[in-house]
C-alpha positions, 0 to 999 in steps of 0.5 A: 482943217481949221486953225483954232488960233485963227478962229479965236482971233477972228472978229467975225467969230467973236461977233457971232457970240455977241449978236446971238447967231451962235445961240441959234446954231446951238439951239438947232444942233441941240434940237436935232441931237435930242430928236435923234435920241428920242427917235432911237429910244422909241425904236428900241422900245417898239422893237422890245414890244415886238419881240416880247412874248404875250405872258397872259 
C-alpha cells in the first residue's frame, strides 16, 4: 500500500508534475476511459437495434 505522506513528500513525484510526464499519464488514462465508455455505448446501441422489432 502506498503511504500518501511519503508520496506527497517525494521530490521525484513533485518533479513529475513540473516536467509534464504526469500530464501524459493523465491524458492516456482519460483517453482509455473515454474509449471504453464509447465502446459500451455503441454496444448498447447495437443491441437495441438487434432486439427492436420492425414497426413498418
